[in-house]
Steps between C-alpha positions, in 0.01 A plus 500: 500500500360152446836341589523713814145407599581131447807529724300671774235232472764230538653674803154534654434129450831411666428722802149357529637146503758593763236666716277194484795275582591712803137499616491122469822463698363727772185290512698177533729653765199621697345155480824344628512745792140420578576128502805561721286688748267203499775262616318408824190421295695302243631278777146391579402430136414134445731300278226441244458878453873538447499223242204660323681836484812332364295318236332824386837677478652217294199491270512876444875487434457221246221685318702824493801321354279336237340833410839669455621205291199525269558874469862444400402242235240732347740795485768280342258386227386858432855623465601208277215574262563873518867444418411300189252762378731785598764368258319703231543874539182698577316635197497873431188697414541445125577130544196449722275633224663264247525193726796285595728444198524141369872483578446599863214251519731216393756600762230506766379153401851358518548657841171372641551149357739427790234566765371210708208446735246775554696771309487276191120479536479878532693545177275247327196707600662813362598331175144376446380861520765640261396597147704624203329809362582705189417868534383741231860567390567131436728450804464184708509492877404272788225605738304358791137441407399521868616703798793373706292482820241292316759257366696480828254557788649568840328220692592232244864605504535512879287193584751230383757631749319687777182368665342837569165389647667249732746753642221751555314243712800402718460783760142395565610136534772592752256705706247218494762249617599727788140538611444127460795423730379756754145366520625143502719577804211675674271205426760260636530702820122520539470126457713454815253687715315261731204590715450282807206606720621271777797730562354784703812718513600491130246316288678607176847357444746595221406866480843607629671345195254672266556845650878468530551393138226707339732784395744266331227334297461819295864490394427302186253766384752778562775317312267421213389864469861624495594248232193593295603866502855411395378266226257761365780758482725263307220386270373847409815711502787267419335243271177614337604859433837392362341244268256755363785743439702234314195412289442866410866536400478192278179614329653842435808343341289278272275789399796715398637230271182351353255774393128440497313504168195709572187497280543875451836450329350238265214736408745784430703277267185389317395861458838594354485211256150601381575874480425681164788617273671825595375840381782546243396187317137613505589834331684339204215261423240625248188319385484398128330743259145406406417443128265762343149381445365509138277796409129428488321586163173687528197283435313534163160665497222251426180595311181442687297200389161572316206441716203555251430452123517880442843508656613222276368677183665827609 
C-alpha cells in the first residue's frame, strides 16, 4: 500500500508540473497575442522605451540562466555526497540499535576520502559528530551524537551553491526597473511641454507627443511584470522545491546509515549494567550461620550489709 501510494504521489506531482507548464505557456501565448494586437501602438513607441524593454528582457534572461546553473551545481553536489554515503547498505532494525559496524565505518571513510569541495566539508562535519559506543552486551558501533539536520542544516548546505535570498528578490527588482523606465519616459515627455501665453490659439506645445506616446510608455512595466511572474514560477517550482526535495533525500539516506545515539539508549545500557543478579542466583545463596552465644550464669545472692551494732552482733 505504501509503494502504491508513493507511485500515485509521484504521478500526481508529474501531472501538477505539466498543468503548471501548460498554464504558463498559455499565459505567454496570450501575452504575445496581446502584443501583436498592439502593433499600431508599438509603432509609436519611442526608441528609448524599446531599448529599456530589451535591457529588462536580457537582464531577466541572464538571471534565470544563472539561477538554473546554481540549481544544477547544488543538485550535483548533493548527489555526489549521497552516492558516497549510499555506498554502505542501509542498516536494518537490529543494526540501527547496535550502531554502524566498525568494518562498514572504515569502508565509508575510504569512500568519503575522495570527496572534494563542499561534500568533503559535509563529511568532515559528520565525522566530528561520530562516536564509537559500546553497548551493554560489549558490542561496538558507530553513532551520531547529534541529529543529522543539526549537523547538516539546510540553509548552510544550499547557500554555497544557490543564493536563495537574492533570487527571491529578483522579481521585485524587475518590477521596480519596469516602473522606473515608465516614469522616466513620462517625466521626459512632460519636460517637453512648453507653455507660451503669447500664443493665443495653442499656448501649450508638445502635448500631442505626450498623448500619442503615453500608451507605449507603460510597455516596460508590462514586460517587467510578465518576466517577474515567469521568474517567480521558475524560482519556486523548478529550483527551490527541487533543492528542498534533494536535501530531504540526502538527509534520509544519511539517517538510515548512521544511527543516532539517543540519551535514552545510554540510560537503558547503564541500567542493564547495574541490574541485580538473577533470581536463580539469589535462591542458591544462603547467609552464614550465626555462632551460639554463651549461656549466662545466674548472679549470686549477696547478704545485706549490717546497718546497726545489734545487727552486727546478731
